[in-house]
C-alpha positions as CSV (number, residue, x, y, z in Angstrom):
1,M,9.7,-2.1,1.0
2,A,6.7,-2.5,3.6
3,L,6.4,-1.6,6.7
4,T,4.7,-4.1,9.5
5,V,3.7,-4.2,12.6
6,T,2.2,-7.4,14.5
7,A,-0.8,-7.2,17.1
8,A,2.2,-8.0,19.7
9,A,4.9,-5.3,19.1
10,V,1.6,-2.8,19.8
11,D,1.0,-4.5,22.8
12,C,4.4,-4.2,23.9
13,F,5.1,-0.8,22.7
14,K,2.2,0.4,24.6
15,K,2.1,-2.2,28.0
16,E,6.0,-2.5,28.6
17,W,7.8,0.4,26.5
18,G,5.4,3.0,28.0
19,F,3.9,4.6,24.4
20,G,0.4,5.7,24.5
21,E,-2.0,6.2,21.2
22,G,-1.1,9.3,18.7
23,E,2.6,8.6,19.9
24,N,5.0,8.3,16.9
25,I,7.8,5.7,16.9
26,R,10.8,5.7,14.8
27,I,12.8,3.1,13.7
28,F,16.5,4.1,12.6
29,V,19.8,3.2,10.9
30,R,22.6,3.9,13.8
31,Y,26.1,2.4,13.8
32,V,27.6,-0.4,16.2
33,S,30.6,-1.8,15.7
34,G,33.1,-2.2,12.1
35,G,32.4,-5.4,12.5
36,R,31.0,-8.1,9.4
37,E,27.4,-5.9,10.6
38,P,28.1,-2.4,11.7
39,Y,25.1,-0.9,11.8
40,A,21.3,-2.1,13.3
41,L,18.1,-0.5,13.6
42,G,17.0,1.7,16.9
43,I,13.4,2.6,18.0
44,T,13.3,6.3,19.4
45,R,10.2,8.5,20.2
46,D,10.4,11.0,18.1
47,D,8.3,13.3,15.7
48,P,8.3,12.0,11.5
49,I,10.5,14.9,9.6
50,N,10.6,13.3,5.9
51,A,9.3,10.0,6.5
52,A,9.5,7.7,3.4
53,L,8.2,4.3,4.9
54,S,5.4,4.5,7.9
55,T,2.2,3.1,9.1
56,S,-0.2,3.4,12.4
57,E,-1.3,0.2,14.0
58,G,-3.3,0.1,17.0
59,G,-2.9,3.7,17.8
60,L,0.1,4.4,16.8
61,R,2.9,5.9,14.3
62,F,5.7,3.7,12.9
63,Y,7.9,5.2,10.5
64,M,11.5,5.4,9.0
65,E,13.3,8.6,8.1
66,T,13.6,9.1,4.5
67,N,17.9,9.1,4.9
68,D,17.4,5.9,6.9
69,V,15.7,3.9,4.3
70,W,19.2,2.6,2.8
71,F,19.2,0.3,4.8
72,L,16.3,-2.4,4.1
73,E,18.0,-2.1,0.5
74,G,14.5,-3.0,-1.0
75,R,13.5,-5.4,1.2
76,D,10.5,-5.6,4.2
77,L,10.7,-4.7,7.9
78,T,8.5,-6.5,9.9
79,I,8.7,-5.6,14.0
80,D,7.2,-7.8,16.2
81,A,7.1,-8.6,20.0
82,S,8.6,-11.6,21.6
83,G,7.7,-11.1,25.3
84,E,8.7,-8.0,26.9
85,D,11.4,-8.1,23.5
86,I,10.9,-5.9,19.9
87,V,11.9,-7.8,17.2
88,L,13.4,-6.3,14.0
89,K,12.8,-8.9,11.1
90,T,14.2,-7.7,7.7
91,G,13.5,-10.0,4.7
């Protein structure tokens, strides 16, 4: 498992989302429905407690807690941007 953040994502987090130098960005699993894909990834400003995956890019720290990495099931996570939208890609 690897966590990658593109330069476009860092730029989007700073310019569009208002994140500043030295802030922590948590990627977490959230329940969204009872359908075929009941879980999705969410994003929040938070400080790590027990980070299992983390990386720093452009002065921002991105991480996932130990209790959330099950969602990746051995896959990698890439955080990218498309215009003003953050795109979370697993693979």
